[in-house]
C-alpha positions, 0 to 999 in steps of 0.5 A: 302128120300135121293138121291144122284146121279152121273152123268160125268162118260165115256170113255176118254184116258190116261191123258184126265179130266173128272168130276162128278158131285153127286147132293144131295136132302132129306138132310141137305146138309150143313151139310154132309162130301161128299165124292167120293169112287171109286170100279174096279173090283175085289178089294175094295170100296176105299175113292177117295175124301173127302169136309168137311161141310163147304168147307173149308177141302179136304183129298185125297186119296194118289194114286189120289192127285196133279190129282184129285180135290174136291170141293161143291156147298152148294147152289146147293146141289152138289159136284164135283170131277174133275180128270186130267191126268187121267191114265187107273188104275184110272177106275172103277165105281166112287161112291158118300157119305154122311156122315151125322154125321160130322166127319173130317178127314172122316172116311175112310171105306164105312162103315162110310158112311149113303148113296150112289149114284148109281155110274158112270162109269169112264173108262181110256183107255190107 
């Protein structure tokens, strides 16, 4: 059974930093494209960042370029999202997702991902 478990969310002031983690189990982690999505109240779930199976290629949404960094540790079956210079508009539930088809460039819609975590809340106060 595949499980993705996010952690690291919380409340932070604008300008602050957080690092999210997603621990995977039940899958051959090294073969999956991994991604982070986020969903704010009343909005769509959008792709924030993605990383290729090898870790050699990354993708970022324009809104987070230069502020967020995605990385993975294939030995630990974990993907990370380092978020810096956070702004109130970054407030959302952040979800980890896995694409077993290893597509690259990464799939943009949520339907392109096979497995999801339960989400972790990130709240940025102004």
